[in-house]
N, C-alpha and C positions, 0 to 999 in steps of 0.2 A: 229353597226360599219358601217361606210360608205364605207370602202374598205374591201370587204370580201375575204377570202381565199378559193378558189375553186381549190384545188391542181391540177396542179402545178401553177395556175395563181392567180393573185390579180385582183379582179373585182370591179371597182368603182360602187356604187349603190346610187341613189338619195334617200335621206331620206324623201322626200315628196311623189314622185310618183313611186318610186322603179325602175325607168328606169336604165338600166345597160349599161356601156360601154364595149367594148371588153376586155377580160382578158389580162393582161400584165404579163411578166415573173418576174418582181420585184415590190416591193412596191413603190420605187422611180419612176419607169416608169408609174405606175398607177396614182400617184399624178400628174405627168407631163401630162398624157392623159386627166385627168379631167380639169386641168387648160387650156390646149389647146382647150378643148371643151367648154370653157366659164363657167364652173361650179364655184361655190363659196363655200368656207369652212368658217364656223363660229362657235363660241362657243355656246353651249347650256348647261349651268350649268357647270358640270365637263367634259362633253363630247364635241365632235365635230360633226357637221352635215354638210353634203355635199348636195348642192342644184344644180340641173341641170339648164342649160340655159333656158329651156322651163318653168320651175317652177319660176325662177327668173323673167322672162318676165310676167308671170301671176301675180306674187306677186306685181309687179309694176303697175298692172292694164292695161297693154297693150293688154291683150288677151280678155278683156271684151268688149262687145258692149256698146257704150255710149249713 
């Protein structure tokens, strides 16, 4: 699960590197926080995965020396 429940907060967690954003008081606020931070949500079979901006940057090859 990409948004974990750490009572009383909802914590967005990157499914690649496990980076976490600060906890939010509602699931909706956690979704907004990850979107505001540039994260991407995408389907992985029947589940959803959340990828942080740093991992997206690496995935596109921008973080590698050429």
